[in-house]
N, C-alpha and C positions, 0 to 999 in steps of 0.2 A: 057299374062294372060287372056285377054279377049277371045282369041281363045280357051284356055283351058276351060274356063267357058262355052262357047257355045258348045264345044264338049261333055263335061260331061252332060249338060242339054239335048242335043239331044239324046245321046245314052241312057240316063236314061228313057226318054219318049218312045223311040222305044222299049226298052226291056220290060218295063211294059205293053205297049200296045200289043206287041206280046204275052206276057204271058197271058193276060186277054182273048185275042181271042182264044188262045189254050184251056184254061179252058172252055170257052163258047162252043167250038166245041166238047169237050170231054163229055159234059153233054148230056144224052139221051133225045131226043125231043119227042119220041113216048113212051107211057106208055107200050104198048105191047112189044116193043123192049127191054125196060128196064127190064120187068119181065122175058123175055127170057134170057137176060144176067144174071140176078140174079139166075134163075134156073140152067143154065149151070155152073155158078160158084159154086153153091152149090153141084152139082154132081161131077164136075171134080177137084175142089180144095180140097186138103186134109186138115183135121183139124189141125191147128197149135197150138202149145203150147201158153199159155198166154204171156210168156216173149217174144216169137218171134213176136207175133202180136204187142206187145207194141213197140218193136224195129222198126218194119216196119212202124208203124204209126208215131213214133217220128222222123223218118229219112226223107225218100223221100216224105212223104205225108204232111210235114209241110208247104212247099211252096205252095202246092195245096190248103191247107186249108186257107192260107192267101189270095190267089187269089180269092177263093170262097167267103170269107167274104168281100173282096173288091167289088165284083159284087153285093152281097146282100145289101151292104150299099148304093148303087145307084151310077151311073156313074157321076152325076152332082157334088155332094159334095165330094165324095171320090176322084174324079179326081182332084178337086181343092186342096184338102189336099195333094194329091200326088205331084202336081206341086210345092206346097210350100216346100215340102221335097226335091225335086230334085234341085230346084233353090237355096234353102238355103244351101244344102250340096255342091253344085258347088261353091258358093261364099266362104263357109268356107274352102273348100279344096284349093281354089286359095289363100286365105289369109295365110293358114298354109304353103303352098309352098313358098310364097313370104317372110314370116317371117323367115323361115328356111334358105333361101338363104341370107337374110339380116343379119343373125347371123355370126359373125366373132370372131376370137381370138383377143380380144382387147389388152390384155397384150403383145402379140407378135407384134401387130401393133404399140403400143406405144414404144416398144423397137427399132423397125426399124426406126420410126420417130426420136427418140432421137439420134440414131447412125448417121442417115442421116444429122441431124442438126449439129452435131459435125464435121462430115467429109466433107459434101458438101454444107451445108447451107440450106436456105429456098427452093431453087429450087430442090435440091435432095430430101428433105422431101415431096415436092409436087408431085414429080414423084412416090414416094412410095404410097401416098394416091390415086393418079390417077389410079394406077394399082391394087388397092385393092377394092374388092366388099363390099358393105354394107353402111348403113347410117352413121356409125361412121367415116369411111374413107372420105365420102363426106363432113361431118362437118369439119373434120380436114383440108381438102383441102381449104374450104372457109375461115377458120381462117388463114391458112398459106398464102393465097392469099392476105390477108389484113395485114399481119405482117409488111410489110415495112412502113405502115402508123401509126404504134404504137400498143402497146399491147391492149389499150382500143378499138381501131377499130377492132382488131382481135377478141376480146371478144364479141363485138356487132355482128359481122358477125357470130360467132359461135352460139350465142343465137338465132339470127334471122333464120338462116338456120336450127337450131335444131327444131324450130316450124314447118318449112316446112316438115322436115322429119317425125315428129310426125303425121302430117296430112296424109302423104303417108302411114304410118303404119296403121292408123285407117280407111283407105279407105274401103268402102263397109260394114262397121260394122253396119251402120244404116239400110241397107237393110236386113242383117241377123236378127237384132232385130225386124224388121217389119214382117218377115216371122214367127218368134217365136210368135209374138202376133196374127198374122192372123190365124195360124193353129188351135188353140183351138176355136177361134171365128167361123170358118167355121164348126168345129165339133158341137159346140153348136147350130149353125143355123140349121144344119141338124137334131139335136135333137128336136128343136122346131117344125120344119116342120113335122117330123115323128109323134110327139104327136098330132099336128093338124089333120094329116091324120087319126090317130086312133080315135079321137073324132068325126071326120066327119062320119066315118063308124058306130060309135055308134049311132049318130043322125039319120042316114039313116035307120039302122036296128031297132031302137026303144028299144033295150035292150042291156045289157052289157054281152059280152061273151069273155072269155079269148082268144079263137082262133080268134075272130074277130079283136081284137086290138093287138095281139101278133106281127104281121108283122110290124106295124108302130113303136111299142116300140123297136123292135129288130133293125130296121134301125137307130132309134135315138141313141141307145146305141153304135152301131158299129161306127157311125160317131163321136160320142163324144170321144170314146177310141182312134180312129185313130188320131184325132186332138191333143189329149194330148200326145200321143206317139211321134208324129212328133215334138211337141214343146219341149219335154224332150230331144230328140236327138240333135236338133239344139242348145238348151241351153247348153248342154255339150260342143259342139264345140265352142260356143260363149265364154264361160268362159275360155276355154283353150287358145283361141286367145287373150283374154284380159290379161291373165297372161303372155303370151309370149310378148305382147306389153309392159307391165309394166317392164318386165325384160330388154328389149331392151332400154327403155327410161332411166332406172336407169343406165345402162351401158353407154349410150350416155352422161348423165350428169356428171358421175364420170370421164369419159375419157376426156371430154371437160375441166374440171377443171385442170386435169393433163397436157393437152396441153397448157393451158394458163401459167401454172407454167414453162413449158419448154421454152416457148417464152420469159418469163421474164429472166430466166437464160441465154438464148441465147443472149438477148440484153445486159445484164450485161457483158458477156464475150466479146461481140463485141465492146462495148464501152471501 
């Protein structure tokens, strides 16, 4: 999972870095060249219908507009916000994959363990749990491993190892919540700095002009919106992960109670 996290983060940074460079290279640097391109386009390009223009702008140009806004917002703060999105998504995807792999058919596992206890005893049931993936099977194995010492010891083992499995399920959640908190803070910091830059220009010029302060205010709004969007995206993933963990924990608790009842019945039959 650590390798998966690193691969996602690296590829995300490389992709966005290459996209930003491509947009920067596509922008005309010379005013005369830009005017010539505009004149040529005006002569050679046929007039499109409004619907066709809207479709073209809404399709392939959307990603270019996003990249252009990224550049306008400034590389320092927008890059930091982008990093929080990449690392947050990488951690969230890693958790989702881990939780999906940890999900098993508990009813089927309980039936196999019960049949193994009746036919082959504790060792057969342990073999079933050893060959089954997921936290529920691991908890069962720990309880069955202490079954010879009594039901009370098996129950204590189940409770103790259940806490360990809960810690594994909640791993890296604190980092995701950190990125959720940092993203809007970085956006607001860019807002404050953009406003300071706008007021500095007013102080130097000695008068208030809309065109004079528009650049700083625009940067401030872009960084704020970007930080809020990143926080919303990560919050959705975070809540999904929490709901998945709650479902697994409830399943672990219910199945652990059922396992203890099975061991009680097994000891009664054995005696």
